[in-house]
N, C-alpha and C positions, 0 to 999 in steps of 0.2 A: 504494500500500500504506500502511496505517496501522500504527503501533506503539502498543501499549497496555501499561500496567502489568500485570504478571502477576497481581497480587492482584485486579485488576478482572475478570479472566477466571476467577476461582475458584481460582487456585493459592494454596496455604497458605504464603506466603512473607513475610507481615508479621512484624514484630519479635516478636509474641506467638504466632506459628505459625498465625494465622488468615488469612482473606482478606476482601476487600471486594467481592464479586461484584456486578456490574451485568449483568443479564440480556442486555441489548442487546449489550454488549461480549463477554460469554461466547459468545453466538451467533455473532458475527463470527469469533471465534477458532476455534470448532468448524467453521465453513465455510471455514477457511483464508483469511480476508479480513483478518486482523490477525496481526502478529508480536508475541509476548510478550517483555517485558523486565522484569527486576527489577534496577535498578542496584545496590542494596545487596548482593544475592546475587552479582551479577556481579563486584562489587568484593572479595568474600571474606568478607562478613558471614555468620554462621551463622543458622539458623532453628531454634528461636527465638533471640532475642538481646535484650539490654537495649535499651530505647528510647533513641534518640539525638535530639539537637536541635542546631541551629546556635546557637553562643554568640558574641555580638559582631557580629552582622550577618545577612546573607542569603547565598544561594548564590553570588552574584557576589563578595561579600566573601571567601568561602572560596576561590574560584578565584584571587583576587588576593593571598591570604595574609594578609588582614586579619581573618579570623574562623576559628573552628574548629568541627568537629563533635565533640561529646562525648557519651558515653553517660551514663546516669543515675548511674553510679559515678564519673564524672569521667575515664574513660579516653578518650584522644584517638583517635578513629576517622576523622579527616579523610582520611588517605591511602586508606582503604577506600572512602570516599564519592567521592573524586575519581577513583580508579581505575574504579569502577563507572560514573561519569558518562562517562568516555572510552570505555568498552566499549559503553555505550548509544549514544553518538555513532557508533561504528563500525557498529553494527547499523542505525541510521537511514540512514547513508550507503550501506551494502551493499544495503538494500532500497529506496533512493531514496524514502524516506518523504515522503508529502504532508502527513501530520498525525500528531501524537503525542498520545495521550490518557493522561495520567498522574495518579496519585492525589494529590488536593489534601491539603494540610496536611503532607505528608511532607518531611523534610529533604533528600530526593533529588528527589522528584517534584512537590512543591507548585508550582503555577503562579501563584498569586495570594495565597496565605495559607500561612504556616508557623508553627510554635510558636516562642515567644519566647526559648527557651534556658534557661528557669528550671524546667522540668519541673513547672509548676503548672497546665497546661492552657490557658494564655493564648496567643492567636494574634495575629500581626501581619501586616501586608501584606508580601509578599516572595515570593521563589521559592527552591526547593531547588537544590542543587548541579547536578544533572543538567539541570534546566530552564534554569538560567543558561547552562550550556555549550551546550545545544542551540539556545537562542535566539541566543546569541552567534554561532553558526555558521549562522544563518538559517532554522532549522526552526520551524514553527508548532506550538506546544504549548498544549493546553487541558486543563482539568480534566474529570473524569467528569461533573460537574454541568453544565458547559457542553455537553458532548457529548449528555447525556440530554435537555437542553432544546432542542437544535438551534439555539441562539442563538449561532452562530459563523460566521465566514467561512472556508470550507475552503481558500481560496486560499493 
């Protein structure tokens, strides 16, 4: 079973109330071949909500207490993002996930690139909080771009 970001299957759960549908992923969800997760919603974030970025590092730094997730107003939403990451981990374990396809750039789901924490649209290499936790626990996580290209090792 694969786990996918809900927004990639067309669920309107992004911070701005929209989605990032990828047809191939939406089809898998419709065929019950993928389980949907939105770590931010699982953690208690509302939809819509203010955009949030990791300030002071990456998802791994958040998990070790060396960085925070702040929304654009400066509100610390770290606890919500960490809670959502652990709920996504529970889902991955429950379904014995072989692969997770999560939304690139997200402070939760980014697997190779995240925003730099300055809310200026700049991206840096790094992973979101959920991806850091899932990888720490041995799960294979890729972006929707890698999935669409087919350029990944599913093992």
